[in-house]
KEGUVEX-338454 format. One record per atom (N, C-alpha, C): residue number from 1; atom name; x, y, z. Coordinates in Angstrom, 3 decimals, padded with zeros to 6 digits, m for minus. Layout:
N
REC     n   atom       east      north         up
REC   NUM     CA          X          Y          Z
...
//
This chain:
150
REC     n   atom       east      north         up
REC     1      N    012.153    030.787    094.724
REC     1     CA    013.349    031.600    094.534
REC     1      C    014.543    030.861    095.132
REC     2      N    015.657    030.866    094.399
REC     2     CA    016.836    030.145    094.875
REC     2      C    017.603    030.963    095.908
REC     3      N    018.340    030.253    096.719
REC     3     CA    019.149    030.869    097.768
REC     3      C    020.357    031.578    097.143
REC     4      N    020.663    032.766    097.657
REC     4     CA    021.842    033.493    097.187
REC     4      C    023.081    032.808    097.718
REC     5      N    023.996    032.502    096.814
REC     5     CA    025.205    031.788    097.194
REC     5      C    026.443    032.607    096.889
REC     6      N    027.444    032.419    097.720
REC     6     CA    028.760    032.993    097.472
REC     6      C    029.356    032.250    096.283
REC     7      N    029.791    033.005    095.262
REC     7     CA    030.357    032.334    094.092
REC     7      C    031.867    032.543    093.953
REC     8      N    032.400    033.559    094.619
REC     8     CA    033.846    033.769    094.574
REC     8      C    034.227    034.805    095.617
REC     9      N    035.501    034.780    096.035
REC     9     CA    035.972    035.801    096.967
REC     9      C    037.455    036.068    096.740
REC    10      N    037.844    037.275    097.112
REC    10     CA    039.221    037.722    096.970
REC    10      C    039.635    038.362    098.282
REC    11      N    040.851    038.022    098.754
REC    11     CA    041.399    038.628    099.958
REC    11      C    042.701    039.317    099.591
REC    12      N    042.833    040.556    100.054
REC    12     CA    044.042    041.331    099.817
REC    12      C    044.543    041.896    101.137
REC    13      N    045.846    042.041    101.245
REC    13     CA    046.457    042.728    102.390
REC    13      C    047.687    043.444    101.841
REC    14      N    047.823    044.718    102.201
REC    14     CA    048.931    045.502    101.677
REC    14      C    049.248    046.643    102.632
REC    15      N    050.500    047.164    102.581
REC    15     CA    050.869    048.276    103.453
REC    15      C    050.125    049.554    103.057
REC    16      N    049.917    050.406    104.014
REC    16     CA    049.116    051.617    103.810
REC    16      C    049.894    052.765    103.157
REC    17      N    050.701    052.451    102.166
REC    17     CA    051.363    053.478    101.370
REC    17      C    050.335    054.055    100.403
REC    18      N    050.348    055.356    100.215
REC    18     CA    049.343    055.979    099.339
REC    18      C    049.413    055.440    097.912
REC    19      N    050.579    055.049    097.448
REC    19     CA    050.724    054.510    096.102
REC    19      C    049.920    053.212    095.916
REC    20      N    049.609    052.520    096.994
REC    20     CA    048.869    051.256    096.894
REC    20      C    047.359    051.445    096.703
REC    21      N    046.858    052.650    096.869
REC    21     CA    045.420    052.906    096.688
REC    21      C    044.989    052.550    095.265
REC    22      N    045.755    052.980    094.274
REC    22     CA    045.416    052.684    092.879
REC    22      C    045.444    051.201    092.576
REC    23      N    046.403    050.497    093.138
REC    23     CA    046.477    049.050    092.935
REC    23      C    045.287    048.329    093.546
REC    24      N    044.881    048.764    094.739
REC    24     CA    043.717    048.147    095.395
REC    24      C    042.462    048.360    094.556
REC    25      N    042.286    049.568    094.081
REC    25     CA    041.124    049.905    093.251
REC    25      C    041.122    049.048    091.986
REC    26      N    042.280    048.907    091.352
REC    26     CA    042.374    048.132    090.113
REC    26      C    042.105    046.647    090.353
REC    27      N    042.679    046.093    091.436
REC    27     CA    042.472    044.666    091.720
REC    27      C    041.021    044.351    092.027
REC    28      N    040.382    045.194    092.826
REC    28     CA    038.975    044.958    093.175
REC    28      C    038.096    045.058    091.932
REC    29      N    038.318    046.082    091.116
REC    29     CA    037.470    046.222    089.926
REC    29      C    037.719    045.094    088.922
REC    30      N    038.958    044.659    088.777
REC    30     CA    039.247    043.539    087.878
REC    30      C    038.555    042.268    088.361
REC    31      N    038.557    042.048    089.670
REC    31     CA    037.901    040.876    090.228
REC    31      C    036.386    040.944    089.997
REC    32      N    035.801    042.110    090.208
REC    32     CA    034.350    042.279    090.035
REC    32      C    033.935    042.175    088.575
REC    33      N    034.862    042.395    087.656
REC    33     CA    034.550    042.332    086.228
REC    33      C    034.035    040.963    085.806
REC    34      N    034.311    039.936    086.592
REC    34     CA    033.822    038.592    086.241
REC    34      C    032.301    038.503    086.251
REC    35      N    031.640    039.442    086.940
REC    35     CA    030.168    039.472    086.945
REC    35      C    029.601    040.269    085.776
REC    36      N    030.481    040.776    084.904
REC    36     CA    030.078    041.530    083.729
REC    36      C    029.219    042.758    084.088
REC    37      N    029.729    043.616    084.969
REC    37     CA    028.977    044.824    085.317
REC    37      C    029.020    045.832    084.170
REC    38      N    028.169    046.838    084.254
REC    38     CA    028.242    047.928    083.284
REC    38      C    029.493    048.750    083.582
REC    39      N    029.893    049.573    082.644
REC    39     CA    031.040    050.454    082.846
REC    39      C    030.771    051.383    084.030
REC    40      N    029.547    051.891    084.132
REC    40     CA    029.191    052.781    085.245
REC    40      C    029.256    052.059    086.588
REC    41      N    028.784    050.818    086.640
REC    41     CA    028.839    050.054    087.895
REC    41      C    030.277    049.810    088.321
REC    42      N    031.119    049.481    087.373
REC    42     CA    032.531    049.251    087.685
REC    42      C    033.206    050.539    088.151
REC    43      N    032.866    051.636    087.534
REC    43     CA    033.394    052.936    087.941
REC    43      C    032.941    053.287    089.361
REC    44      N    031.689    052.996    089.674
REC    44     CA    031.159    053.244    091.022
REC    44      C    031.947    052.456    092.067
REC    45      N    032.200    051.188    091.781
REC    45     CA    032.946    050.330    092.700
REC    45      C    034.359    050.877    092.892
REC    46      N    034.997    051.262    091.809
REC    46     CA    036.352    051.806    091.877
REC    46      C    036.399    053.056    092.753
REC    47      N    035.439    053.961    092.571
REC    47     CA    035.413    055.203    093.359
REC    47      C    035.201    054.918    094.842
REC    48      N    034.259    054.045    095.157
REC    48     CA    033.966    053.737    096.562
REC    48      C    035.162    053.076    097.243
REC    49      N    035.795    052.128    096.567
REC    49     CA    036.972    051.458    097.129
REC    49      C    038.104    052.465    097.321
REC    50      N    038.286    053.326    096.353
REC    50     CA    039.330    054.345    096.448
REC    50      C    039.141    055.213    097.690
REC    51      N    037.935    055.646    097.948
REC    51     CA    037.645    056.479    099.117
REC    51      C    037.891    055.725    100.419
REC    52      N    037.447    054.472    100.483
REC    52     CA    037.614    053.693    101.715
REC    52      C    039.094    053.435    102.004
REC    53      N    039.851    053.079    100.972
REC    53     CA    041.286    052.820    101.164
REC    53      C    042.005    054.119    101.542
REC    54      N    041.666    055.201    100.884
REC    54     CA    042.277    056.487    101.206
REC    54      C    041.983    056.883    102.649
REC    55      N    040.760    056.640    103.115
REC    55     CA    040.428    056.928    104.522
REC    55      C    041.324    056.143    105.471
REC    56      N    041.553    054.872    105.163
REC    56     CA    042.428    054.059    106.012
REC    56      C    043.848    054.612    106.018
REC    57      N    044.330    054.993    104.859
REC    57     CA    045.698    055.505    104.744
REC    57      C    045.841    056.835    105.477
REC    58      N    044.961    057.773    105.176
REC    58     CA    045.098    059.143    105.679
REC    58      C    044.649    059.283    107.131
REC    59      N    043.501    058.703    107.456
REC    59     CA    042.931    058.895    108.786
REC    59      C    043.212    057.731    109.732
REC    60      N    043.096    056.507    109.233
REC    60     CA    043.293    055.343    110.089
REC    60      C    044.705    055.211    110.615
REC    61      N    045.659    055.396    109.712
REC    61     CA    047.048    055.205    110.103
REC    61      C    047.823    056.508    110.312
REC    62      N    047.223    057.641    110.049
REC    62     CA    047.799    058.970    110.342
REC    62      C    049.311    059.014    110.484
REC    63      N    049.980    059.174    109.387
REC    63     CA    051.443    059.336    109.380
REC    63      C    052.215    058.119    109.894
REC    64      N    051.587    056.974    109.916
REC    64     CA    052.267    055.725    110.242
REC    64      C    051.929    054.736    109.125
REC    65      N    052.580    053.608    109.124
REC    65     CA    052.284    052.586    108.127
REC    65      C    051.733    051.359    108.843
REC    66      N    050.596    050.908    108.350
REC    66     CA    049.964    049.700    108.874
REC    66      C    049.535    048.846    107.697
REC    67      N    048.663    047.900    107.949
REC    67     CA    048.176    047.010    106.901
REC    67      C    046.700    047.282    106.645
REC    68      N    046.344    047.315    105.375
REC    68     CA    044.944    047.431    104.962
REC    68      C    044.523    046.070    104.425
REC    69      N    043.363    045.628    104.853
REC    69     CA    042.832    044.328    104.455
REC    69      C    041.560    044.558    103.636
REC    70      N    041.439    043.857    102.531
REC    70     CA    040.226    043.939    101.716
REC    70      C    039.715    042.527    101.465
REC    71      N    038.412    042.357    101.631
REC    71     CA    037.734    041.101    101.290
REC    71      C    036.604    041.466    100.329
REC    72      N    036.626    040.846    099.157
REC    72     CA    035.570    041.065    098.172
REC    72      C    034.834    039.749    097.992
REC    73      N    033.521    039.805    098.092
REC    73     CA    032.702    038.605    097.886
REC    73      C    031.695    038.873    096.777
REC    74      N    031.589    037.926    095.871
REC    74     CA    030.629    037.998    094.778
REC    74      C    029.565    036.941    095.018
REC    75      N    028.302    037.341    094.870
REC    75     CA    027.186    036.440    095.143
REC    75      C    026.384    036.149    093.883
REC    76      N    025.688    035.024    093.902
REC    76     CA    024.930    034.558    092.741
REC    76      C    023.816    035.511    092.329
REC    77      N    023.347    036.367    093.232
REC    77     CA    022.305    037.338    092.874
REC    77      C    022.901    038.633    092.330
REC    78      N    024.232    038.618    092.021
REC    78     CA    024.971    039.748    091.452
REC    78      C    025.223    040.862    092.472
REC    79      N    025.252    040.492    093.739
REC    79     CA    025.640    041.441    094.785
REC    79      C    027.143    041.348    094.993
REC    80      N    027.752    042.501    095.138
REC    80     CA    029.175    042.602    095.459
REC    80      C    029.263    043.161    096.875
REC    81      N    030.006    042.473    097.734
REC    81     CA    030.228    042.935    099.107
REC    81      C    031.732    043.134    099.288
REC    82      N    032.107    044.335    099.686
REC    82     CA    033.517    044.679    099.829
REC    82      C    033.755    045.182    101.249
REC    83      N    034.692    044.546    101.941
REC    83     CA    035.069    044.986    103.286
REC    83      C    036.487    045.535    103.229
REC    84      N    036.664    046.764    103.714
REC    84     CA    037.983    047.388    103.807
REC    84      C    038.246    047.605    105.283
REC    85      N    039.330    047.017    105.783
REC    85     CA    039.588    047.040    107.223
REC    85      C    041.003    047.507    107.500
REC    86      N    041.145    048.288    108.570
REC    86     CA    042.468    048.666    109.048
REC    86      C    042.529    048.433    110.552
REC    87      N    043.724    048.469    111.084
REC    87     CA    043.932    048.338    112.526
REC    87      C    044.543    049.635    113.058
REC    88      N    044.030    050.741    112.510
REC    88     CA    044.530    052.060    112.852
REC    88      C    043.908    052.635    114.107
REC    89      N    043.818    053.962    114.124
REC    89     CA    043.393    054.680    115.336
REC    89      C    041.904    054.538    115.638
REC    90      N    041.094    054.145    114.667
REC    90     CA    039.658    054.001    114.896
REC    90      C    038.926    055.332    114.858
REC    91      N    037.616    055.253    114.915
REC    91     CA    036.747    056.425    114.868
REC    91      C    035.974    056.489    116.172
REC    92      N    036.089    057.608    116.888
REC    92     CA    035.407    057.721    118.181
REC    92      C    033.917    058.022    118.032
REC    93      N    033.528    058.740    116.993
REC    93     CA    032.125    059.100    116.785
REC    93      C    031.769    058.831    115.327
REC    94      N    031.266    057.641    115.043
REC    94     CA    030.950    057.238    113.671
REC    94      C    029.877    058.134    113.074
REC    95      N    028.850    058.454    113.844
REC    95     CA    027.763    059.300    113.338
REC    95      C    028.309    060.644    112.846
REC    96      N    029.209    061.223    113.609
REC    96     CA    029.820    062.488    113.217
REC    96      C    030.700    062.304    111.978
REC    97      N    031.459    061.221    111.937
REC    97     CA    032.350    060.962    110.808
REC    97      C    031.581    060.779    109.503
REC    98      N    030.347    060.297    109.584
REC    98     CA    029.528    060.080    108.393
REC    98      C    028.915    061.374    107.854
REC    99      N    029.004    062.457    108.602
REC    99     CA    028.434    063.732    108.159
REC    99      C    029.290    064.340    107.044
REC   100      N    028.635    064.810    105.969
REC   100     CA    029.391    065.472    104.901
REC   100      C    030.196    066.648    105.451
REC   101      N    031.394    066.794    104.966
REC   101     CA    032.338    067.872    105.288
REC   101      C    033.063    067.706    106.617
REC   102      N    032.747    066.659    107.387
REC   102     CA    033.486    066.434    108.629
REC   102      C    034.821    065.775    108.300
REC   103      N    035.898    066.280    108.862
REC   103     CA    037.213    065.685    108.674
REC   103      C    038.030    065.797    109.952
REC   104      N    038.903    064.828    110.138
REC   104     CA    039.827    064.872    111.288
REC   104      C    041.194    065.375    110.839
REC   105      N    041.287    065.828    109.601
REC   105     CA    042.554    066.325    109.066
REC   105      C    042.858    067.695    109.668
REC   106      N    043.863    067.777    110.545
REC   106     CA    044.154    069.049    111.208
REC   106      C    044.621    070.143    110.248
REC   107      N    045.189    069.757    109.109
REC   107     CA    045.658    070.749    108.142
REC   107      C    044.520    071.273    107.263
REC   108      N    043.376    070.607    107.321
REC   108     CA    042.229    071.039    106.531
REC   108      C    042.380    070.798    105.039
REC   109      N    043.248    069.865    104.679
REC   109     CA    043.466    069.571    103.266
REC   109      C    042.466    068.555    102.717
REC   110      N    041.703    067.931    103.571
REC   110     CA    040.726    066.923    103.165
REC   110      C    039.327    067.530    103.171
REC   111      N    038.489    067.067    102.237
REC   111     CA    037.155    067.661    102.082
REC   111      C    036.125    067.129    103.071
REC   112      N    036.365    065.953    103.649
REC   112     CA    035.364    065.377    104.536
REC   112      C    034.195    064.754    103.790
REC   113      N    034.429    064.360    102.541
REC   113     CA    033.347    063.801    101.725
REC   113      C    033.532    062.314    101.408
REC   114      N    034.514    061.657    102.026
REC   114     CA    034.796    060.260    101.708
REC   114      C    033.614    059.328    101.898
REC   115      N    032.980    059.371    103.072
REC   115     CA    031.840    058.479    103.315
REC   115      C    030.656    058.852    102.432
REC   116      N    030.475    060.138    102.164
REC   116     CA    029.389    060.577    101.291
REC   116      C    029.579    060.032    099.886
REC   117      N    030.809    060.061    099.392
REC   117     CA    031.101    059.490    098.070
REC   117      C    030.794    057.994    098.074
REC   118      N    031.241    057.292    099.119
REC   118     CA    030.963    055.849    099.199
REC   118      C    029.462    055.581    099.171
REC   119      N    028.707    056.372    099.915
REC   119     CA    027.249    056.189    099.961
REC   119      C    026.594    056.456    098.612
REC   120      N    027.126    057.412    097.862
REC   120     CA    026.545    057.747    096.566
REC   120      C    026.842    056.721    095.487
REC   121      N    027.907    055.940    095.662
REC   121     CA    028.291    054.994    094.625
REC   121      C    027.971    053.545    094.959
REC   122      N    027.409    053.284    096.128
REC   122     CA    027.037    051.919    096.505
REC   122      C    025.605    051.912    097.031
REC   123      N    025.085    050.723    097.278
REC   123     CA    023.739    050.612    097.822
REC   123      C    023.728    050.735    099.335
REC   124      N    024.817    050.362    099.979
REC   124     CA    024.887    050.526    101.430
REC   124      C    026.327    050.626    101.889
REC   125      N    026.503    051.383    102.966
REC   125     CA    027.808    051.549    103.613
REC   125      C    027.581    051.332    105.103
REC   126      N    028.320    050.398    105.679
REC   126     CA    028.247    050.144    107.112
REC   126      C    029.648    050.362    107.675
REC   127      N    029.733    051.163    108.731
REC   127     CA    031.021    051.462    109.347
REC   127      C    031.014    050.928    110.772
REC   128      N    032.010    050.118    111.077
REC   128     CA    032.231    049.617    112.433
REC   128      C    033.626    050.066    112.844
REC   129      N    033.746    050.602    114.055
REC   129     CA    035.040    051.103    114.476
REC   129      C    035.123    051.155    115.988
REC   130      N    036.339    051.067    116.473
REC   130     CA    036.602    051.220    117.898
REC   130      C    037.914    051.988    118.042
REC   131      N    037.908    053.043    118.847
REC   131     CA    039.146    053.803    119.040
REC   131      C    040.296    052.896    119.476
REC   132      N    041.429    053.066    118.801
REC   132     CA    042.618    052.284    119.111
REC   132      C    042.640    050.894    118.505
REC   133      N    041.545    050.477    117.878
REC   133     CA    041.473    049.117    117.333
REC   133      C    041.275    049.066    115.829
REC   134      N    040.834    050.159    115.234
REC   134     CA    040.674    050.180    113.784
REC   134      C    039.242    050.328    113.323
REC   135      N    039.099    050.251    112.000
REC   135     CA    037.817    050.506    111.348
REC   135      C    037.581    049.484    110.252
REC   136      N    036.320    049.064    110.114
REC   136     CA    035.922    048.215    108.993
REC   136      C    034.759    048.898    108.283
REC   137      N    034.928    049.111    106.980
REC   137     CA    033.877    049.684    106.144
REC   137      C    033.383    048.581    105.223
REC   138      N    032.075    048.342    105.235
REC   138     CA    031.475    047.328    104.375
REC   138      C    030.612    048.026    103.334
REC   139      N    030.949    047.791    102.078
REC   139     CA    030.232    048.362    100.947
REC   139      C    029.468    047.247    100.243
REC   140      N    028.222    047.532    099.859
REC   140     CA    027.460    046.562    099.076
REC   140      C    026.899    047.251    097.846
REC   141      N    026.952    046.526    096.748
REC   141     CA    026.376    047.030    095.507
REC   141      C    025.759    045.874    094.753
REC   142      N    024.509    046.042    094.379
REC   142     CA    023.802    045.037    093.574
REC   142      C    023.915    045.462    092.120
REC   143      N    024.490    044.595    091.309
REC   143     CA    024.673    044.902    089.905
REC   143      C    023.390    044.648    089.139
REC   144      N    023.220    045.372    088.040
REC   144     CA    022.027    045.204    087.218
REC   144      C    022.027    043.813    086.590
REC   145      N    020.869    043.421    086.124
REC   145     CA    020.751    042.104    085.502
REC   145      C    021.472    042.086    084.158
REC   146      N    021.983    040.930    083.835
REC   146     CA    022.658    040.765    082.547
REC   146      C    021.642    040.881    081.412
REC   147      N    022.044    041.544    080.354
REC   147     CA    021.220    041.583    079.162
REC   147      C    022.012    040.992    078.022
REC   148      N    021.336    040.552    076.978
REC   148     CA    022.022    039.913    075.861
REC   148      C    022.809    040.910    075.031
REC   149      N    022.506    042.198    075.128
REC   149     CA    023.188    043.202    074.322
REC   149      C    024.501    043.642    074.905
REC   150      N    024.857    043.176    076.064
REC   150     CA    026.121    043.584    076.681
REC   150      C    027.284    042.907    076.067
//
């Protein structure tokens, strides 16, 4: 079996304005399209990225503007690895934050389902965070094998 190799990568950095969430989602999905994913796989990636970026905007930077960083790596075994990082307020209790319906939104306008959505649309979600230093969410998704009918 051959070694899995990095075949391409994309780095993005943009201000945490809510209007930039759609652009981030579009850029990441366009970049991943080079692996010829199914429509469903591309939709899954778009949804997961959207949730992670929205979390950084709404919770990470809470009424302030900071920078969101995205690194997308494509591998020869058709794995997509996406890191979304902010330098916002951080998460004090990651285990609690990963629970469905948990939210830090004091107005109660958020559903608390962001991490659950990410988990449902990717193969793995890893969250690293430190209060006052920010959060990094790593998403991985293995794309199906190419078929000749695609």
